[in-house]
Residue, then its C-alpha position, 0 to 999 in steps of 0.5 A: m689303277q696301277p698296272p700289276v707287277v709281272l713276276y717271273c721265276c727262272k732256273g736253268e739254261p732253256y728257261r732263261y731263253y723262254t723267259a727272255w722271249s716272254i718278257r719281250s712279248l710283254q714289253r711289246f705292249g708297253h708293260s714295264a713293271i717286270e721282275v725276274l727271280v733267278s737261281t745264279e749270278r750267271e742268269r742275272t748277268f744274262f738278263a742284265e744283257h738281254g732283259s731290257g732293264v727288268r729288275c732281277h734278283v738272285i734267289n738260291a732256293d733249296r727245294q729240299g728234295y722236292p721236284a724241279f717244278s717246285y722251284k717257283p714256290f720255293a723261290l717266291a717264298r725265299y723272295l718274301d723272306t729275304m727282301p722287303f715286299q714292296h707290292a702289298g698295294r699292287r696286283l701281282v701276276i706270277c708268270d711262267a717262263d713258257v708264256l708268250w703274250l699275244r695281245d695287250p694284257s691291260p684290258l684283261f687286267a682291268r676286267f678282273g680288277e682286284q679279284p684273283w684271276v687264274h689263266k686256266i682251270t681244270a674243273v674237278n668233279p666234287q664227287d671225286y673227293a670220295i674216291p678211294v686213293e687206290r682207285i684214282p688213275a695214276s695220271n690224275i696227279g692233281l687229285r692224288t696230291i690233294q688226297a695225300y694232303a687230306r690223309r695227312t692233315g685233313v681238309r675242311r674245304y675242297p676246290n672244284f678245280v685245279t689251277n694252271a699256275g703258269l699264270f695267275m694274278l692276286e692282290g699283293g697282300v693276298f698273295v703273301e697269305v696265299l704263298r705262305s699257305w701254299m708253302e705250308k702245304i707243300l712242306s707237309l707232304p714228303p717229296e714222293e707224295m708231292l706230285m703236283s704243286e698246283a693242286l695244293l695251290s688250288l687247295t689253298y684258294a679253297e681254304l682261304g675262301l678265295r674264288p678265282i675267276v676264269d674265262h669260260e673259254d679257258i676252263k678244261r672239262a667245263g660242266v663237271e664242277r656242277s656235280p653235287a658234292p659228297h655228303g659232309v664235304e664243303i666245296v669252294p667253287f671258282k667263278t666264271a668271268a662275265p661276258r667280255a666286251a667286244g674286242v677284249a680277249t680271254g686269258y688264253e687268247t691274251a697269253r699262251h702257255f706252251y707247256g710240255d710237248q708244245r715247246e716246239a710251237l713256242h720256238r716257232t712263235a717266238a721266231a714269228l713274233g721277232l722275239d729271237p734275233e739271237g737265234w736262241r731257239y736253235a740252242v734249246p731242246r725241242r721235240g717234234f718231227r716237223w720242227r726238227v726237219a725245219c731246223r735241219m733244212s733251214h739252218v744246217a749250214e749255220r750249225v756246221s759253221s758254229r764255233v760250238p760243235s753240234i753233234l747228232y745223237v741218234v737214239d732208239r727211243e727218246g725216253w730210255v737209257q740212251a736219252g738219260r746218258l745225253r742228259h748228263l752229257r748236256r749238264a756236265q759239259r759245254r764243249f758240245r751241243f747235241q741234237t736228238l734224232t730217232p732212226g726214222i728221222f735220221s733216215w729221212l734227213w739222210r736221204l735228203g742229203l742234209l746230214r752229210r759231213r755232220p758228226v753223228y753219235f749212234s747211242t748204240w751201234r745196233i742202230l747203225h747196223r740196222l740202217h747199214k743192213a737195210h740200205p747197203g749203199w747209203f754209207q760210204d767210207e768217208d761217211f763212217q769217218w763222221f760216226l761214233a758208235a757205242v757198244t753197250s752190251h755183248s748183244n750180237i757180238g758174242g761174249g758175255l756169260d753165254p758166248l755160244n748163243p750171241i744171236p740166233g743162227r750164227s756162231p760166236e765167230e760169225a757174230f763177232s766178225l760181222a760186228a767188228s767189220l762194221l765197227r772198225r770203219c767208224k772213226v770212234v767206237t766206245v764201250n762201257s765196260r772193261i770186258l767189252y774193251e778187252l773183247l774188241r781192242d785188237a779188232v777195232p782201232g778207234l776203241r775207247c772205254c767210256p763206262n756209264g756213270v750214275d746220278a749220285q746226287c739223285f740216287a743217294p742213301g735215305p731213311r731205311a728200316p734197320f737190316d733184319p737178316s730174318r726178313i731180307r728184301i731183294g730187288w730186280v728190275g729189267k726188261a723181260r728179254g733173254p740176256k736178263n735171265l728172267p726165268v731164273i730170277e722168277a724161279a729164284r723168287d719161288a725158291l727164296a720165299p720159304m726162306g723168308v726172303e722176298l725177291a721183288l721184281l719190277t718187270i718192264s715191257r720190251e715194248a716200253s718207250g720210256a722208263p715207266h717210273s721217275a728217278r724219284w720213284m726208283r730211288r724210293w724203291y731202291r731204299g726199300l731193298d736190302f740187296y739188289l740182284c743182277a743175274s744177267w747172261n750179258e750186259g754192258t752196264p747194269n744201270p739199276a745196279l749202279e743206281a741201287g749201289a748209289c743208294g747204299v744197297p749192296v749188289v749180288t750179281t753175275r760177272v757181267g759188264n762193269m760189275p767186276e770193276l765195281i764189286q769187291p766180294g764180301e765188301n760191297g756185294w757178291f758174285v753168283a752164277p746165273t743159276v737158281d742154286s747159286i743165288v739161293e746159296a748166296v742168300r743163305g750167306l746174306q742171312r748170316l750177316s749182322q746189322a753192323e756188317y751190313a751197315a759197313m757193306s752199305a757204306v763201302m758201296r756208297s763210297r765206291i760209287e761216289r769216288d769212281w762211278s758218279w757221272e762227274r767222275r765218268i763224263g771226261a772219257f765221253v768228252e774225250a771220245l767226242e773230241a776225237l770224233v770232231a777232230p780233223s784227224a784221229p788222235p794217237a792210239r793209246d789205252p784209255i782205260d784208267e781203272p785198276a788193271a787187275l780183276a778178281e778172276p778171269v771172265v769167260r768170253 
């Protein structure tokens, strides 16, 4: 029997390294029947140089708005449509990039023969299919996806499992049938309901009557699959492999899938197996305290001498706005690479002396302020010449709409003086609004204006109900903290309800470690609004206002942050005072708009975002600030603001 063809799907820079490691781990055992589907010519060139003779196909698969993890089925379907399929008589193994082969797979493949084999399975209690969807935990995305499909199309057969599709094997002819059925199911769901494509692959197995085989050791939640099925539901179960011969490894012992937070172990294992002589593991994202410490202690000299400047990016929490900014910086430029640190890890490594003379980008200056206050002797003047500090709001420096209360127990003058004395020591300081720039420009020599942008490709207009002035829906999202003015927002909600206006609040806990909803979920939420409201006392950038605006939603806002630079009253939004009466009066004006007037405002808002506020438009200022940080000496002073000089009205500071 011929060995199976192992087929990889690779998209994106980190995954080309993962795929190369996986291929090398497979080739160690003499397996050469390998093909790779990539998304760009650049990736094909990479595998031509580093892929040791594997066949590589460029597949430009349009995911049609579905999540990034859907690239694999879309790429495989495109592969079948555009190229003669030559593997109908052979077995086909679909392998994710983040799989390393730890043992010779030939005995494993021989054990299963022509049977469909799945690397790992999560057993499902058949009784769960009778649970109403509103009672399914949000974390159970597999069951939610199957229920969504069942509501739309109906299901005759259910699986008692959800596959881990990181590694599975089918006979070539069966693979074609499975893939086409799988794609039909994916496309039958709107993108926001397709939470887990692997659940729909499991549903395909059941519909076709295929019972994939899996080793007992590779079953998650083993035992629940024996529960009785609900009345009238046909269950197609998986099969457990027969006991293996001595010396033959299970699927998970043969091939290890390093998904999610296990990536740091993937990097270590690739290095330990000798799969990474080029040192790619230091150029790809990784997570975990021990892994970061090992990298800093072992390779700090290598990073300092690298031709590509490496910048330490310090964030309060990895899942929040600052991390999102870094994502766009990484995507939009190749001049720098970044290593993310939390304040705790930064402190530990700084005490060890491993971060001296390293460019450091503090994503908010308050991190540097807290460290300096807690450890007054840590930073010398020469250390500050390696620091970039970002000022992202008026918090702790005065200004905004409430200058008399910048920080409890301090006057505005005291707060400003303390902040400026620290900021002027840094080599570079960035602010993200014109108001902040004007506030600090005379006190901080290395100041640069770097307004935030918005992902205008993700946040874009979509299907929406026609504007109805008698049933207006306004939205607000934010943390429940003082500057956001939540009590006024809540009072405005109550005052607007008798007017037939809904004010929908999406309140985020102050302790939240990351964004509670995905960008895709938020895009759908914004599209359900007629207007977005910001009533803050101070902001640097009301990012939800930019995201809503990118979806074509006009914005009603106080004159905070960069809203005076975005909003043209009456054209794409309105300004209000941070009071209930002002908000209510503005909404009365909204109720007088016609559908044509509203459509024009929506179009103007989207046009402004595309022209001036996309990350592609804004990223250049950040790159210039980073170049100033790594430059041997500071560049000549200049006014870096490229926005129109005139504001509609003066702003109170």
